[in-house]
C-alpha positions as CSV (number, residue, x, y, z in Angstrom):
1,M,-8.3,-10.7,-7.3
2,Y,-6.5,-12.8,-9.9
3,R,-6.1,-11.2,-13.0
4,S,-5.3,-13.1,-16.7
5,C,-2.3,-13.0,-18.1
6,V,-0.2,-15.3,-20.5
7,A,1.0,-18.5,-19.0
8,K,3.3,-20.9,-20.1
9,T,1.2,-24.1,-19.1
10,E,-2.0,-23.9,-21.5
11,P,-4.8,-24.1,-18.7
12,G,-7.9,-26.6,-19.7
13,P,-11.1,-27.6,-17.7
14,E,-9.8,-29.0,-14.9
15,F,-7.5,-26.0,-14.3
16,M,-10.2,-23.3,-14.9
17,E,-12.9,-25.8,-12.2
18,R,-9.8,-25.7,-9.8
19,L,-9.4,-21.7,-10.4
20,E,-13.3,-20.3,-9.9
21,A,-13.3,-22.5,-6.9
22,A,-10.5,-20.1,-5.5
23,I,-12.2,-17.3,-6.4
24,A,-15.4,-18.3,-4.8
25,M,-13.5,-19.2,-1.4
26,Q,-12.4,-15.2,-1.7
27,H,-15.7,-14.2,-2.3
28,R,-16.9,-16.2,0.7
29,G,-14.5,-15.0,2.6
30,D,-12.2,-18.1,3.5
31,N,-8.8,-16.7,2.9
32,D,-7.2,-19.5,4.2
33,G,-9.0,-22.3,1.6
34,A,-8.6,-19.6,-1.1
35,A,-5.0,-19.1,-0.3
36,H,-4.4,-23.0,-0.2
37,A,-6.5,-23.3,-3.4
38,F,-3.9,-20.8,-5.2
39,M,-0.9,-22.4,-3.9
40,A,-2.0,-25.9,-4.3
41,L,-3.0,-24.7,-8.2
42,S,0.3,-23.6,-8.1
43,E,2.1,-26.8,-7.7
44,S,0.3,-28.4,-10.3
45,Y,0.8,-25.3,-13.1
46,P,4.1,-24.3,-11.9
47,D,5.0,-21.1,-14.6
48,D,2.2,-19.3,-13.7
49,A,3.1,-16.5,-11.9
50,R,-0.6,-15.6,-10.9
51,L,-1.5,-18.2,-8.3
52,P,1.1,-18.2,-5.9
53,E,0.9,-14.5,-6.5
54,E,-2.7,-14.1,-5.6
55,A,-2.6,-16.2,-3.0
56,G,0.3,-13.5,-1.5
57,N,-2.4,-11.2,-1.8
58,I,-4.5,-13.0,-0.1
59,Y,-2.6,-13.2,2.9
60,L,-1.0,-9.5,2.6
61,Y,-4.4,-7.8,2.0
62,A,-7.4,-9.8,3.2
63,A,-5.8,-12.0,5.8
64,N,-3.7,-9.3,7.3
65,R,-0.5,-11.9,8.0
66,P,1.9,-10.7,6.0
67,S,4.8,-12.9,6.7
68,E,2.4,-15.4,5.1
69,A,2.4,-13.8,1.9
70,I,6.5,-13.4,1.5
71,P,6.9,-17.2,0.6
72,C,4.0,-16.6,-2.0
73,Y,5.3,-13.9,-3.8
74,Q,9.3,-15.3,-3.5
75,R,7.7,-18.0,-5.5
76,A,5.8,-15.8,-8.0
77,L,9.6,-13.7,-8.2
78,P,11.4,-15.9,-11.0
79,L,8.0,-16.2,-13.4
80,V,6.9,-12.3,-13.6
81,E,8.5,-10.6,-16.3
82,D,8.6,-7.5,-14.9
83,P,9.4,-7.9,-10.9
84,T,8.6,-4.3,-9.9
85,E,5.3,-5.0,-8.5
86,V,6.3,-8.5,-6.9
87,C,9.8,-6.7,-5.0
88,F,7.3,-3.9,-3.4
89,K,5.2,-6.4,-2.1
90,I,7.5,-8.3,-0.6
91,G,8.6,-5.1,0.9
92,F,5.7,-3.8,2.1
93,A,4.8,-7.5,3.6
94,H,8.6,-7.5,5.5
95,A,7.0,-3.6,6.8
96,S,3.6,-4.4,7.7
97,A,5.3,-8.0,9.6
98,G,7.7,-5.4,11.5
99,D,10.6,-5.7,9.4
100,D,11.8,-2.2,8.0
101,D,15.4,-3.6,7.5
102,A,14.1,-6.5,5.3
103,A,12.0,-3.9,3.7
104,S,14.2,-1.6,2.9
105,E,16.4,-4.2,0.6
106,W,13.3,-5.3,-1.5
107,F,11.9,-1.7,-2.1
108,A,15.7,-1.2,-3.4
109,R,15.3,-3.8,-5.8
110,A,11.9,-2.5,-6.9
111,H,13.5,0.6,-7.5
112,E,16.5,-0.9,-9.0
113,H,13.6,-2.1,-11.8
114,D,11.7,0.6,-11.8
115,P,13.1,4.1,-10.3
116,T,9.2,5.7,-10.6
117,H,7.6,3.5,-8.8
118,A,5.4,5.3,-6.9
119,L,4.4,3.4,-3.9
120,T,7.7,2.3,-3.8
121,F,8.3,5.9,-2.4
122,L,5.3,6.2,-0.7
123,E,6.3,3.3,1.8
124,V,9.8,4.4,1.9
125,G,8.7,7.4,3.2
126,K,6.5,6.2,5.9
127,M,9.5,3.8,6.8
128,L,11.5,7.3,6.9
129,M,9.0,8.1,9.4
130,R,9.1,5.6,11.6
131,R,12.6,6.1,11.9
132,G,12.3,10.0,12.9
133,E,14.4,11.0,9.5
134,H,10.8,13.4,9.2
135,Q,11.9,15.5,6.7
136,D,13.6,12.6,4.3
137,A,10.0,11.1,4.7
138,L,8.5,14.7,3.6
139,E,10.8,13.9,0.5
140,Y,9.6,10.6,-0.7
141,L,6.3,11.7,0.2
142,D,6.0,14.5,-1.7
143,T,8.1,12.2,-4.6
144,A,5.7,9.4,-4.3
145,W,3.0,11.9,-5.1
146,A,4.8,13.8,-8.5
147,H,5.4,10.3,-9.7
148,H,2.2,8.8,-9.6
149,V,0.8,12.1,-10.8
150,M,2.9,11.7,-14.3
151,S,2.8,7.6,-14.3
152,T,-1.6,7.9,-14.0
153,G,-1.4,11.3,-16.5
154,L,-2.6,9.1,-19.6
155,S,-5.3,6.7,-17.8
156,G,-7.9,8.9,-15.8
157,G,-5.5,10.8,-13.2
158,P,-4.6,9.9,-10.4
159,S,-6.2,7.6,-7.9
160,P,-8.0,9.2,-4.7
161,H,-6.7,6.2,-2.9
162,F,-3.3,7.2,-3.1
163,R,-3.5,10.7,-3.1
164,A,-5.3,10.5,0.5
165,L,-2.8,8.2,1.6
166,V,0.0,10.8,0.8
167,L,-1.8,13.6,1.9
168,M,-3.0,11.9,6.1
169,N,1.0,10.9,5.8
170,Q,2.1,14.3,5.1
171,A,0.1,16.1,7.5
172,R,1.9,13.7,10.0
173,V,4.9,14.8,9.4
174,R,4.9,18.7,9.9
175,L,1.9,18.6,12.3
176,I,3.5,15.8,14.7
177,H,6.8,15.8,14.1
178,L,8.4,18.7,11.9
179,D,5.9,21.5,13.7
180,R,4.6,23.3,9.9
181,V,1.8,23.8,10.9
182,D,0.3,25.6,7.9
183,D,1.4,23.5,5.5
184,G,-0.2,20.1,7.6
185,L,-3.3,22.0,8.3
186,G,-3.2,22.6,4.3
187,N,-3.1,18.9,3.8
188,V,-6.0,18.4,6.2
189,R,-8.0,20.3,4.6
190,T,-7.7,19.4,0.9
191,L,-8.4,15.6,3.0
192,V,-11.4,17.0,4.6
193,V,-12.6,19.6,2.7
194,E,-12.0,19.1,-1.1
195,M,-12.1,15.3,-0.3
196,K,-14.5,15.0,2.0
197,D,-12.7,12.0,4.2
198,E,-13.6,13.1,7.2
199,Q,-11.9,9.7,9.0
200,R,-8.9,10.7,8.5
201,G,-9.0,14.2,10.2
202,R,-10.9,12.4,13.0
203,T,-8.1,10.0,13.4
204,L,-4.9,12.8,12.7
205,A,-6.9,14.8,16.0
206,D,-6.5,11.5,17.7
207,E,-3.0,10.9,17.0
208,L,-2.0,14.5,17.6
209,R,-3.7,14.4,20.9
210,S,-1.7,11.2,21.8
211,A,1.3,13.0,20.4
212,G,0.6,15.9,23.5
213,K,-0.7,18.2,21.2
214,P,-4.2,19.0,21.9
215,E,-4.4,22.3,20.4
216,L,-3.7,21.4,17.0
217,A,-5.9,18.5,17.7
218,D,-8.4,21.1,18.2
219,R,-7.7,22.5,14.9
220,V,-8.1,19.8,12.9
221,M,-11.2,18.8,14.5
222,A,-12.4,22.6,13.3
223,I,-11.7,21.7,9.8
224,V,-13.5,18.3,10.1
225,Q,-16.2,19.8,11.6
226,G,-16.9,22.5,9.6
227,R,-15.7,26.0,11.6
228,G,-12.1,26.3,10.0
229,A,-9.1,26.2,11.5
230,P,-8.8,29.1,14.2
């Protein structure tokens, strides 16, 4: 969602009217209309990084069209004071579009600006898993969680959503690829029993069956169904 920050161009009534119209389109689920409205507003207010970035957010997260998000973020990039988040989003958009090579370059840029950026560690870990570099992937996932815990220590603590993403991918690496069964099932227990996320447990069980590991899938489902891990 569009958020307030300092813009170099002082907004007036016309700006607010067009902005409210764009936000209303978002609320109605008109992703194309909202993204186009933000980009059109950006043409009139070219110093405001929020506008193209929000269009990119719509394409990436709401419309699931990551390739269309990239030029929006690239327009925002030279306008932001701290480029970390925008570099990360460009990398994530490339990864979501299936271009891991370009994603790697942008994730590296994000870490140049903030070497502790937890989301970048998470996404690089997922990318390494896709490449078959499973031990390195696990190390990146562990580092992602450590940096997230440190960065949120004074602001309410870790995000449950972020924790679930890390646990799910740790379990994937350990159970599907590294045969570290005890550690992997420990991740599942935390995810399912402590965090009450049964859906991710079921998803993981399906992935294990597809990977030719039906016995491990049954053990995961035993945890989901409250029967422990035999």
